[in-house]
C-alpha positions as CSV (number, residue, x, y, z in Angstrom):
1,M,-52.1,191.3,112.7
2,S,-53.9,191.5,109.5
3,T,-52.0,194.7,108.6
4,I,-49.0,193.4,109.0
5,V,-50.0,189.9,106.9
6,E,-51.1,192.3,104.3
7,Q,-47.9,194.5,104.2
8,A,-45.9,191.5,103.6
9,V,-48.3,190.3,100.8
10,E,-47.9,193.8,99.5
11,F,-43.9,193.7,99.9
12,Y,-44.3,189.8,98.1
13,N,-46.2,191.1,95.4
14,K,-43.9,194.5,94.3
15,A,-40.7,191.6,94.9
16,C,-42.0,189.7,92.0
17,L,-43.0,192.4,89.7
18,A,-39.5,194.0,90.6
19,E,-37.6,190.8,89.8
20,E,-40.2,189.9,86.5
21,Q,-39.0,193.7,85.3
22,G,-35.1,192.7,85.8
23,Q,-34.4,194.5,89.0
24,G,-33.0,192.2,91.2
25,N,-31.9,194.1,94.0
26,L,-35.3,195.7,94.8
27,A,-36.5,192.4,94.7
28,E,-34.3,191.1,97.3
29,I,-35.1,194.1,99.5
30,Y,-38.9,193.4,99.0
31,Y,-38.6,189.7,99.6
32,L,-36.8,189.9,102.7
33,K,-39.3,192.5,104.2
34,S,-42.0,190.2,103.1
35,R,-40.1,187.4,105.0
36,Y,-39.8,188.9,108.2
37,L,-43.2,190.6,108.2
38,F,-44.9,186.8,107.6
39,E,-42.5,185.7,110.6
40,Q,-43.5,188.6,112.8
41,A,-47.2,187.4,112.2
42,G,-46.4,184.0,113.2
43,G,-48.5,180.9,112.8
44,V,-49.8,179.9,109.4
45,H,-48.2,182.6,108.2
46,W,-44.2,180.6,108.9
47,L,-45.8,178.8,105.7
48,D,-45.9,182.0,103.8
49,A,-42.1,182.9,105.2
50,A,-41.0,179.7,103.9
51,N,-42.1,180.2,100.7
52,V,-40.6,183.5,100.4
53,L,-37.7,182.4,101.7
54,N,-37.5,179.9,98.8
55,A,-38.3,182.5,96.1
56,L,-35.5,184.5,97.5
57,A,-33.2,181.9,97.0
58,F,-34.4,181.2,93.5
59,L,-33.8,185.2,93.0
60,R,-30.4,185.3,94.7
61,E,-29.0,182.1,92.6
62,S,-30.3,183.9,89.3
63,L,-27.9,186.6,90.8
64,G,-25.0,184.4,91.2
65,N,-25.0,184.5,95.2
66,Q,-25.2,180.7,95.4
67,D,-24.3,180.9,99.5
68,C,-26.6,183.5,100.0
69,A,-29.2,181.2,98.4
70,L,-28.0,178.2,100.2
71,R,-28.5,179.8,103.4
72,C,-32.6,181.2,102.3
73,A,-33.1,177.5,101.0
74,R,-31.8,176.1,104.5
75,D,-34.0,178.9,106.4
76,S,-37.0,177.7,104.6
77,A,-36.6,173.6,105.3
78,K,-35.7,174.5,108.9
79,I,-39.0,176.4,109.1
80,M,-40.8,173.4,107.5
81,E,-39.3,171.1,109.7
82,T,-40.0,173.1,113.1
83,H,-43.5,173.6,112.1
84,A,-43.9,170.5,110.2
85,A,-46.8,169.3,112.8
86,E,-48.6,172.4,111.5
87,F,-48.3,172.0,108.0
88,T,-49.5,168.7,106.6
89,N,-51.4,169.7,103.1
90,R,-50.2,169.8,99.6
91,E,-49.2,173.2,99.8
92,A,-46.6,172.4,102.5
93,D,-45.2,169.5,100.8
94,L,-44.7,171.8,97.6
95,I,-42.6,173.9,99.7
96,R,-40.8,171.6,101.8
97,L,-40.0,169.9,98.6
98,Q,-39.0,172.9,96.7
99,A,-36.7,174.0,99.5
100,W,-35.2,170.5,99.6
101,G,-34.3,170.9,96.0
102,L,-32.8,174.2,96.2
103,I,-30.4,172.7,99.0
104,G,-29.4,169.7,96.6
105,N,-29.1,171.7,93.4
106,L,-27.1,174.6,94.8
107,N,-24.9,172.0,96.6
108,R,-24.7,170.2,92.6
109,H,-23.5,173.8,91.5
110,M,-21.0,173.9,94.2
111,A,-19.8,170.3,93.7
112,R,-20.5,169.4,96.9
113,Y,-21.7,166.1,95.8
114,A,-22.4,163.9,98.6
115,E,-24.4,166.6,100.7
116,A,-26.7,167.1,97.2
117,K,-27.1,163.2,97.1
118,E,-28.6,163.2,100.5
119,I,-30.9,165.5,100.1
120,L,-32.2,165.1,96.8
121,Q,-33.1,161.4,97.3
122,R,-34.9,162.7,100.2
123,A,-37.1,165.1,98.1
124,F,-37.5,162.0,95.7
125,D,-38.3,159.7,98.4
126,Y,-40.8,161.9,99.8
127,A,-42.7,163.2,96.7
128,L,-42.9,159.3,95.5
129,E,-44.8,158.8,99.1
130,K,-46.8,162.2,99.2
131,F,-47.8,162.1,95.7
132,G,-47.2,158.9,94.1
133,E,-45.8,157.4,90.9
134,M,-47.3,159.8,88.1
135,D,-47.1,163.1,89.9
136,E,-45.3,166.2,88.3
137,E,-43.9,166.4,91.5
138,T,-42.5,162.9,91.8
139,A,-40.9,163.8,88.0
140,S,-39.3,167.0,88.8
141,A,-37.5,165.1,91.7
142,R,-36.6,162.5,89.6
143,N,-35.2,164.9,87.5
144,Q,-33.0,166.5,89.8
145,L,-31.7,163.2,90.9
146,G,-30.7,162.2,87.6
147,I,-28.9,165.5,87.2
148,L,-26.8,164.9,89.9
149,Y,-26.3,161.6,88.6
150,K,-25.2,162.6,85.3
151,Y,-22.3,164.9,86.9
152,T,-21.2,162.3,89.0
153,G,-20.8,159.9,86.2
154,K,-23.6,157.3,87.1
155,F,-24.9,157.8,83.4
156,D,-27.4,154.3,83.8
157,A,-28.7,155.4,86.8
158,A,-29.5,159.0,85.0
159,E,-30.7,157.9,82.5
160,K,-33.5,155.6,84.1
161,L,-34.5,158.6,86.4
162,Y,-35.3,160.4,83.1
163,R,-36.7,158.2,81.3
164,D,-39.1,157.0,84.2
165,A,-39.7,161.1,84.6
166,L,-40.2,161.4,81.3
167,A,-42.8,158.6,80.4
168,G,-44.9,160.1,83.1
169,L,-45.2,163.2,81.9
170,V,-45.9,162.6,78.1
171,A,-48.7,160.2,79.3
172,K,-50.4,163.1,81.4
173,Y,-49.3,166.0,78.8
174,G,-48.3,164.7,75.7
175,E,-45.1,166.3,74.1
176,E,-45.9,169.7,73.9
177,N,-45.0,170.9,77.4
178,S,-42.2,172.9,78.7
179,F,-41.1,169.9,81.1
180,V,-41.0,167.3,78.6
181,A,-38.7,169.4,76.7
182,T,-36.6,169.6,80.1
183,L,-36.3,165.9,80.3
184,Y,-35.3,165.3,76.2
185,H,-32.4,168.1,77.2
186,N,-31.2,166.6,79.9
187,L,-31.2,162.4,77.9
188,G,-29.3,164.5,75.1
189,G,-27.0,166.1,77.1
190,L,-26.7,162.7,78.8
191,A,-25.7,161.2,75.4
192,H,-23.5,163.8,74.9
193,A,-21.3,163.0,78.1
194,R,-21.4,159.6,77.0
195,G,-20.1,160.5,73.6
196,E,-23.2,158.8,72.0
197,F,-23.8,162.0,69.9
198,A,-25.8,160.3,67.2
199,A,-28.4,158.8,69.6
200,G,-28.3,162.0,71.7
201,E,-29.0,164.0,68.4
202,P,-32.9,163.2,68.3
203,D,-33.6,164.5,71.9
204,G,-31.4,167.6,71.6
205,R,-33.3,168.7,68.4
206,R,-37.1,167.6,69.6
207,A,-36.3,169.8,73.1
208,W,-35.2,172.7,71.0
209,E,-38.1,172.3,69.1
210,I,-40.6,171.7,71.7
211,N,-39.6,175.1,73.3
212,R,-39.6,177.1,70.2
213,R,-43.1,176.7,69.8
214,L,-43.7,177.4,73.3
215,L,-41.4,179.8,74.3
216,G,-40.1,181.5,71.4
217,D,-36.5,181.5,69.3
218,D,-35.2,184.3,71.9
219,H,-36.4,182.9,75.4
220,P,-33.5,182.0,78.0
221,V,-34.6,178.5,77.9
222,T,-34.9,178.0,74.2
223,L,-31.7,179.4,73.9
224,A,-30.1,177.1,76.5
225,D,-31.7,174.3,74.5
226,T,-30.1,175.8,71.2
227,A,-26.8,175.4,72.5
228,A,-26.8,172.1,74.0
229,Y,-28.2,171.0,70.7
230,A,-25.0,172.3,69.0
231,G,-23.1,170.3,71.5
232,L,-24.4,167.1,69.9
233,L,-23.7,168.6,66.4
234,D,-20.2,169.1,67.4
235,G,-19.8,165.2,68.4
236,L,-20.8,164.2,64.8
237,E,-18.6,167.2,63.7
238,R,-21.2,169.1,61.9
239,Y,-19.2,172.7,63.0
240,D,-20.9,174.2,59.9
241,E,-24.3,173.8,61.8
242,S,-22.9,174.5,65.2
243,E,-20.8,177.3,65.1
244,P,-23.3,180.0,64.0
245,I,-25.5,178.8,66.9
246,Y,-23.1,179.1,69.4
247,R,-22.4,182.7,68.2
248,R,-26.0,183.6,68.0
249,V,-26.8,182.1,71.6
250,L,-23.6,183.4,73.1
251,A,-24.6,187.1,71.7
252,A,-28.0,187.0,73.0
253,F,-26.8,185.6,76.7
254,E,-24.5,188.4,76.6
255,K,-27.6,190.9,75.9
256,I,-29.7,189.4,78.8
257,H,-26.6,188.5,81.6
258,G,-23.7,190.6,81.0
259,D,-20.5,189.4,80.4
260,E,-20.1,187.0,83.3
261,H,-22.6,184.5,83.5
262,Y,-22.4,180.5,83.7
263,E,-24.2,180.5,80.3
264,I,-21.7,182.6,78.8
265,V,-18.7,180.4,79.6
266,V,-20.6,177.6,78.7
267,N,-20.7,178.7,75.1
268,L,-17.4,180.1,75.4
269,N,-16.1,176.9,76.1
270,N,-18.0,174.9,73.1
271,L,-17.1,178.0,70.5
272,A,-13.7,177.5,71.5
273,N,-13.7,174.2,70.9
274,V,-15.6,174.6,67.2
275,R,-12.6,176.9,66.1
276,F,-9.4,174.4,67.8
277,A,-11.6,171.5,65.5
278,R,-11.5,173.9,62.9
279,G,-7.9,174.7,62.6
280,D,-8.2,178.6,64.4
281,Y,-6.0,178.1,67.5
282,K,-5.8,181.6,68.1
283,E,-9.6,182.3,68.4
284,S,-9.2,179.2,70.2
285,E,-6.8,179.7,73.0
286,E,-8.5,183.1,73.4
287,L,-12.2,182.0,73.7
288,F,-10.5,179.4,76.3
289,R,-8.6,181.6,78.7
290,R,-11.7,184.0,78.8
291,A,-13.9,181.1,79.5
292,L,-11.6,180.0,81.9
293,A,-11.2,183.1,84.0
294,I,-14.8,183.7,84.3
295,K,-15.1,180.5,85.6
296,E,-12.4,180.6,88.1
297,K,-14.2,183.7,89.6
298,L,-17.4,182.4,89.4
299,L,-16.8,178.8,90.6
300,G,-13.5,179.1,91.9
301,T,-10.6,176.9,90.8
302,D,-11.4,173.6,92.2
303,H,-14.7,173.4,90.9
304,P,-14.9,170.5,88.2
305,D,-16.3,172.8,85.5
306,T,-13.5,175.2,85.8
307,A,-10.9,172.3,85.5
308,L,-13.0,171.1,82.8
309,T,-12.1,174.2,80.7
310,A,-8.5,174.2,81.8
311,N,-8.2,170.4,80.6
312,N,-9.7,171.6,77.2
313,L,-6.9,174.7,77.3
314,G,-4.1,172.4,77.7
315,V,-5.2,170.0,74.6
316,L,-5.0,173.0,72.7
317,L,-1.7,174.2,74.4
318,Q,-0.3,170.9,74.0
319,S,-0.9,170.5,69.8
320,Q,1.0,173.4,70.1
321,G,3.8,172.4,71.6
322,Q,3.6,174.5,74.8
323,L,3.9,171.5,76.8
324,E,4.9,173.1,80.2
325,E,1.6,175.0,80.6
326,A,-0.2,172.3,79.1
327,R,1.4,170.0,81.9
328,A,0.5,172.1,84.8
329,L,-3.4,172.6,83.5
330,F,-3.3,168.9,83.1
331,T,-2.1,168.5,86.7
332,G,-4.6,170.8,88.1
333,A,-7.2,169.5,86.3
334,L,-6.4,166.0,87.5
335,A,-6.3,166.8,91.1
336,V,-9.5,168.3,91.2
337,F,-11.5,166.0,89.1
338,K,-9.9,163.1,91.7
339,S,-11.3,164.8,94.6
340,K,-14.7,166.2,93.6
341,L,-15.5,163.3,91.0
342,G,-13.4,160.3,91.9
343,F,-10.6,158.0,90.5
344,D,-12.9,156.6,88.2
345,H,-15.0,159.1,86.5
346,P,-14.5,159.8,82.9
347,K,-13.3,163.2,83.1
348,T,-10.7,161.9,85.9
349,L,-9.2,159.3,83.7
350,M,-9.6,162.1,80.6
351,A,-7.2,164.4,82.3
352,G,-5.1,161.4,83.3
353,K,-4.4,160.3,79.7
354,N,-3.9,163.8,78.8
355,L,-1.6,164.6,81.2
356,A,0.5,160.8,80.5
357,M,0.7,162.1,76.6
358,A,2.1,165.4,77.8
359,I,5.7,164.5,77.7
């Protein structure tokens, strides 16, 4: 039995190393071997199997394989449910929360918001019960639920969750903490969603500055903070500052992720908006169409993020008198927003207004 467990640990360590070295496919193989050996060992090692499944889910999510990531997270949660009476310590609670967080966030990414809310609320309630108000795990569960509320247009509820989490973390760690930076990032993004760009600019800048000091300018997290801050600058019409940021971040992410990745399309869409605002309609259209094609491939045509880029392209085409295609884009975007976000969501109202004006 010990030989099986030793082999499982060895495969797990090899998987972690391969993942660090950017060898995702090799890491996946090692994680799978580790998982099956831990399950074969049984007993207390079911907990190890669940932990490996969570790691594999994170890896598959990073590789863009959301369906497989979701299956792994659900398998992990099932193990934790089946062996709930055996695993009652903090380590087990953390693995359980991680699995629920993965399931919730993956459902959110896939625009399955009702499913996401159910499990993210469960995770928050569980963290609060097990770890208390001030624990970092409770802050994490709060943040994840807040992100969901932001996506579904419940901005006040999202802000309360963010601020409660932030207060606890700052009291515990101070400002120089990457999780603190994440919450400032999210508060800036929430202000952007509300159209309150001046109010969000300090939070967005603070997130960027903290992670520049902690992680460096070229870390993927810092790059994402930089691009988010640029989005707030756009809202303030500070395009001379935001455009070079988007171009630098886009080049960096293309080097890290290749041509087709979610971070790529976010920056393509935002850069297209800047070029549109500055009167370069040709480059703007090229960027919007490239972003739309990648989003359709990564997310599908019925995802709200895809619909947002379709709507933005429609606005550009409408300004150029290309009303037939603009109306088709607005109509499609409106249908997606109604289906996924509801009739009263700001994006639904925006697309409806755009369609009404495309006459």
